[in-house]
C-alpha positions as CSV (number, residue, x, y, z in Angstrom):
1,M,-4.9,29.7,-13.4
2,N,-2.2,28.5,-11.2
3,Q,-2.9,25.1,-9.8
4,I,-1.0,23.7,-6.9
5,E,-0.2,20.0,-7.4
6,P,-0.7,17.9,-4.3
7,A,2.4,16.4,-2.7
8,F,0.9,12.9,-3.1
9,E,-1.4,12.3,-6.0
10,T,-3.0,9.3,-4.3
11,V,-2.4,7.2,-1.2
12,P,-0.8,4.1,-2.7
13,V,2.5,4.5,-0.8
14,P,1.1,3.4,2.6
15,D,-0.9,0.7,0.9
16,A,2.1,-0.5,-1.0
17,R,4.1,-0.5,2.2
18,R,1.4,-2.4,4.0
19,R,1.3,-5.0,1.2
20,R,5.0,-5.5,1.4
21,L,4.9,-5.9,5.2
22,I,2.1,-8.5,4.9
23,T,4.1,-10.4,2.2
24,S,7.1,-10.4,4.4
25,L,5.1,-11.7,7.3
26,Q,3.6,-14.4,5.1
27,Q,7.0,-15.6,3.9
28,R,8.5,-15.6,7.3
29,F,5.4,-17.3,8.8
30,R,5.6,-20.1,6.2
31,L,9.3,-20.6,7.0
32,A,8.6,-20.8,10.7
33,E,5.8,-23.3,10.0
34,E,8.2,-25.5,8.0
35,R,10.7,-25.3,10.8
36,R,8.1,-25.9,13.4
37,D,9.5,-22.8,15.2
38,S,6.8,-21.6,17.6
39,R,9.1,-18.9,19.0
40,A,9.5,-17.4,15.6
41,K,5.7,-17.5,15.0
42,Q,5.1,-15.8,18.3
43,E,7.6,-13.0,17.4
44,L,5.8,-12.6,14.0
45,F,2.5,-12.2,15.8
46,R,4.0,-9.5,18.1
47,E,5.5,-7.7,15.1
48,A,2.1,-7.8,13.3
49,I,0.3,-6.4,16.4
50,Y,2.9,-3.6,16.6
51,L,2.4,-2.8,12.9
52,G,-1.4,-3.0,13.2
53,I,-1.7,-6.0,10.9
54,Q,-4.3,-8.7,11.7
55,P,-2.6,-12.2,11.9
56,R,-5.2,-13.7,9.6
57,L,-3.8,-11.6,6.8
58,F,-0.5,-13.5,6.9
59,T,-1.4,-16.9,8.3
60,D,-3.7,-17.9,5.5
61,G,-6.5,-18.6,8.1
62,R,-4.4,-21.2,10.1
């Protein structure tokens, strides 16, 4: 029997990418909070919306 291997065994790549994006947003949000930079936070929210990430995932419920 000749079996064709799927190009992607599972779907962890998008999930891993999404986790990295959320981690990046979390780090940058914490930094913006420390600096009391409301403009930076607003830009992070815009970026999250563009990426389809809910703000609660990177703001720790703040």
